[in-house]
N, C-alpha and C positions, 0 to 999 in steps of 0.2 A: 504494500500500500504506500502511496506517495502523498505527501501533504504539501499544500501550497501556503500553509500558515507560516508566517515569519514573525518571530518574537525576539526582541532585542535584549536577550539575557542569556547567560551561560550557566552551566552547573556550578553550584557553590560548595558542593561537598561530595562525599562518596555516595553516588546515587544507588549503589548496590548494597549498602551497609545493612539494609533491613533483612537481607537473606541470612544474616547471622542469627536472627531471631525469627526465622520464617514460621515456626510453629505458632507464634502469636497471631500471624496475619492470615494463615490458611483458613481459619474459621470465619474470616470476613469475606470469603469468596462470593457469597450470595447476599447482596445488600438490597433490600427493598425491591426485589423483583416480583414479589407477590404481596398481597395484603396492603395495609395502609399505615404501616409503622412510620414511614417517612413523612406522611401528610402533616404530622405535628409541626413540621418546619415550613409548611406551605406559605404561611403569612409572612415569613422572614425571607422568602425567596422569590418574590414577585419581580421578575426581570422585564415584564412588559413595560415598554416606554423607556427602558434603560439601554437595552441592546436592540439590534434590528429585529423587527417583528417576526421575520421568518426563522429566527434563531431563538427568540425569547423563551418559547416553551421548552426548548432543549436545555437552555441554561437554567431555567427554573427546576427542571427535573434533576439535572446534575447537582444543583445547589442543595436540594432537599436530601438527596442521598449522601452527598459529601458531608453535610452538617451532621447527619445521623452517624456516619462513620467517624468523623472527628470526635463527636461526643463520646462514643464508645471506646475508641482507642486511647485518646488522651486522658480520659478519666480513669482508665485502667492502669496507666503507667505510674510507677512509684515516683514520688517527687525527688528532685535532685539526683537523678540518674542520667548523666549526660549521654551515655551510650544508648540507652533506650529512647531518650528524647530525640536523638538524631535519627535513629532507626524509624521511629514513628513518623517524623517529619518527612523522611525520604520515601517511606511507603505511601504516605498520603499524597505526596507529589506524583509518584508513579501512578497511583490510582487515578488521580485527576487527569494526568496526561493521557492515560489509556482511554478514559471517557471522552476527552476532547477529540482524540483521533477517531475513535470508533463511531462516535455520533456526529462527526463532522461539525463540531460546535463552532469552529472558526473563532476561537477566542484564546488569548494567552492566559496561562495559569495565574500569573500575577494580577492580570486585569480582572479575572473572574473573582479572585479572592478579595480584591479591593471593592468590587461591587457588593460582595457579600458583607463586607464590613460596613459599607455605607447603608445597606438595607437593615443591618442588625448591629448598630454601634455598641450595644450593651453586651454582646457576646464576648466573653473574656478569653475564649479559646482561640478564636480566629487570629488575634495578633501574634500568637505563638508560632504561627506558620509563615509569617512574612519572610523569614530568612531561608525558607525551604522551597518556596514556589518558583520554579523556573521551567522553561520549555525543554522537553526531551524529544529528540528526533523520532519519527515514527518507526524506523527500523530498530532503534534501541528499545523502544517501548515493546515492540513485538518480541525481541529477544528476551526481555525481562518477563514478559507474559508467558513465554514458553518455559523459562527456567522455573517460574512459579508452578507450572504444571508438572515439571519434573519432580519438584518437592512434594506436590500434592499426591502424585502417584507413589512416591517413596513412602509417604506417610501411610497411605492405604496398604502398602505392602507390609509395613511393620505392624500395623493394626491387625492384619490377617495372621501374622506369625504369633502375635500375643493373644489372639482369640482362643476360646475354648476348643473349637474344632476348626483348625486352619484349612481353608479351601485352596488347594493347589491350583486349580484351573483359573480361579479369579486372580490369585497371586501372580501367575505367569502372564496373564493378560496385561496386568499393570506393569510388569517388568518389561514386556515387549513394547509397551507404549513408551517406556523410558528409553529403550534402545532407539526407537524410531525418532523420538523428539531430539535425543542427544545427537544423532547423526545430522539432523537438519541444522543444529547449532554448531557442531564441531567444525563444519566446513567454513564457517564465518569467523573462525578464530585467526584473524590477521591483525595487523598493526592497529587499526582503528578500534578493534574490539578487545584489545589485550586486557583491559581492566575487567571487562565482563567475563573473559575466559578464565581469569583467576577464580572467579566464583563458580564458574561451570566446572572447573577442575576440582574444586572443593566438593561439589555435589558428587562428582565421579568417585572420589575417595570414599564418601559415605555410602554410596551405592555398592561399591566393590567390597565394603566391609560387612555387608549383610551376611549373616551366618545361617546357612540352612542345615548345617550338620549338628542339629540338636535333637534330643530324644523325642520331643513331641512331634517331630516331622518324620519319624521313622517310617510312617505309613506311605509317605510320598515316594513314588518310583522316579528315579532320576532327579535328584535334587540339585541340578546344576543351574546356577543363576546365569541367565543370558548376559553375555558380555556386551558392554557398551561399545566395544571396538569391533564387534562382529560385523563383517561385511555382507552377511546374508540379508536379503530383504525380509522385512516383517510385514504383517498384516495390520499392525496397529496404525491408528490414524493420528496425525498431528492435530492438536486442538486448534480450532478456528476461533479468532477473536470474537467475543460476544458484544453485541450492541448495548448490553446492559451491564457489562463487566461481570456477569455471573460466571465464575470460574468453572469450566467444564472438565470432567475427566472422561476421556473417550476410551471405551473398550470396544474394539471392533468398530461397527458402524453405529453403535448406540451412543448418543450424546446426552448423558445424564448429568444433571447439575450436582456439583460437589459442594461441600461446606455447609455449615449451619448459619442461619442468620444471627447477627449480633442481637443480643437481648438488652 
């Protein structure tokens, strides 16, 4: 996907730092894609008359979901923990950039945040984000989106191993998805993406350390973990970006939504 949006800002920190705390953010994969939880912020997100009419409803919907996400994530963070604060800020910036690209919102992250602050000047959480809002190129957002999916599949694999009756077939489908997604990202590891590839390699190490040689898996025939370096084609599908940023976990041709909504 190519974007024509041009924003006059550059990354201010490590945009990938939130992957160090990825377990915290996986649960926010599905944010207000159903129900009316985000409608509580509707009165503070009226973009009509502020941004162009053809985009105002998109900006309003992004704002509602973004405020919901901000409230849940920042209120969960322990105070005076710089590492978590930075990770939260970078994750929220990634999420917003993903929304802007996927919904063709045609607005810079800093501008959207400023409009949100104008609409809700009493919101004490929004000012905390002003140093984290910057534009991320669409190809970088897509790479980050796919790495998120690698970790989501990895989490599902570990949950299966820890379950009372581990299901090998489901486990292997998640593993093959990891192989397929990893292949698509591995070929992009050039000079431009060297920082991203450091985090991709961190994921690879975690994946390779999955231990299937444990007693509870003795009933599994052939307990070989598919290699991320395997050149054989797989049937797993690369996840496609969602217009609602609902993070999907694809098994075969089924596109089921992963993650639980923040409460």
